[in-house]
C-alpha positions as CSV (number, residue, x, y, z in Angstrom):
1,M,0.1,0.1,0.0
2,F,2.8,2.4,0.9
3,V,4.7,1.6,-2.3
4,R,1.6,2.3,-4.4
5,Q,0.9,5.7,-2.6
6,F,4.5,6.7,-2.9
7,G,4.5,5.9,-6.7
8,K,1.6,8.2,-7.3
9,T,3.1,10.8,-5.2
10,W,6.3,10.7,-7.1
11,L,4.4,10.6,-10.4
12,L,2.4,13.9,-9.4
13,C,5.7,15.6,-8.4
14,L,7.3,14.8,-11.8
15,A,4.1,16.2,-13.5
16,V,4.3,19.5,-11.5
17,I,7.9,19.9,-12.1
18,G,7.5,19.2,-15.8
19,C,4.7,22.1,-16.0
20,T,6.8,24.6,-14.3
21,G,8.8,25.3,-17.4
22,C,5.9,25.8,-19.8
23,S,5.5,29.6,-19.3
24,R,6.4,31.8,-22.3
25,A,10.0,32.9,-22.4
26,P,10.5,36.6,-22.8
27,S,11.9,37.4,-26.2
28,I,12.5,40.6,-28.2
29,E,11.7,40.8,-31.9
30,I,14.4,42.5,-34.1
31,I,13.5,42.6,-38.0
32,G,11.1,39.5,-37.7
33,S,13.5,37.4,-35.6
34,F,13.0,36.7,-32.1
35,F,16.0,36.8,-29.6
36,P,15.9,35.7,-25.9
37,A,15.8,38.7,-23.6
38,W,18.9,37.5,-21.4
39,M,21.0,37.8,-24.4
40,F,20.4,41.5,-24.5
41,C,20.7,41.7,-20.9
42,I,24.2,40.3,-21.2
43,M,25.2,42.5,-24.0
44,A,24.1,45.7,-22.1
45,A,25.9,44.5,-19.1
46,L,29.0,44.1,-21.1
47,I,28.9,47.6,-22.5
48,L,28.1,48.9,-19.2
49,T,31.1,47.1,-17.7
50,G,33.3,48.5,-20.3
51,L,32.1,52.0,-19.6
52,I,32.7,51.5,-15.8
53,R,36.2,50.3,-16.5
54,L,36.9,53.4,-18.8
55,A,35.6,55.6,-16.0
56,L,37.8,53.8,-13.3
57,V,40.9,54.0,-15.3
58,R,40.1,57.8,-16.1
59,W,39.7,58.4,-12.4
60,E,42.8,56.3,-11.6
61,M,40.9,53.9,-9.3
62,E,41.4,50.8,-11.1
63,Q,44.7,50.1,-9.3
64,K,42.7,50.0,-5.9
65,L,40.7,47.2,-7.0
66,A,42.0,43.7,-5.8
67,P,41.9,41.0,-8.4
68,L,40.6,42.5,-11.6
69,I,40.0,39.0,-13.2
70,V,37.3,38.4,-10.5
71,F,35.9,42.0,-10.3
72,Y,34.9,42.7,-13.9
73,P,33.2,39.4,-14.6
74,S,31.3,39.6,-11.2
75,L,30.4,43.2,-12.1
76,A,29.1,42.1,-15.6
77,V,27.0,39.2,-13.9
78,A,25.7,41.7,-11.3
79,I,24.6,44.4,-13.9
80,S,23.1,41.6,-16.2
81,C,21.0,40.2,-13.4
82,S,19.9,43.6,-12.1
83,L,18.8,44.5,-15.8
84,W,16.9,41.2,-16.3
85,F,15.1,41.8,-12.8
86,I,14.2,45.4,-13.7
87,L,13.1,44.9,-17.1
88,F,11.7,41.3,-17.4
89,A,10.7,40.4,-13.7
């Protein structure tokens, strides 16, 4: 009896998990072609990270940042996630 009940519960859980991804993904149309919205968030984040880097170099503050190989990718990810939440959440 317990095995049969456990099997039904497991099957229900799998069905619910399978249905969670069925929502429409946000996409942006450009000249008749649809692109995922996260792609634009990443491109905008990379451009903004580059502009921030130029500002930091211009103000001579880049030397004060510890490991640049960690700082700039982290900054790009933070900006990208922030844009995603602001624009598409």
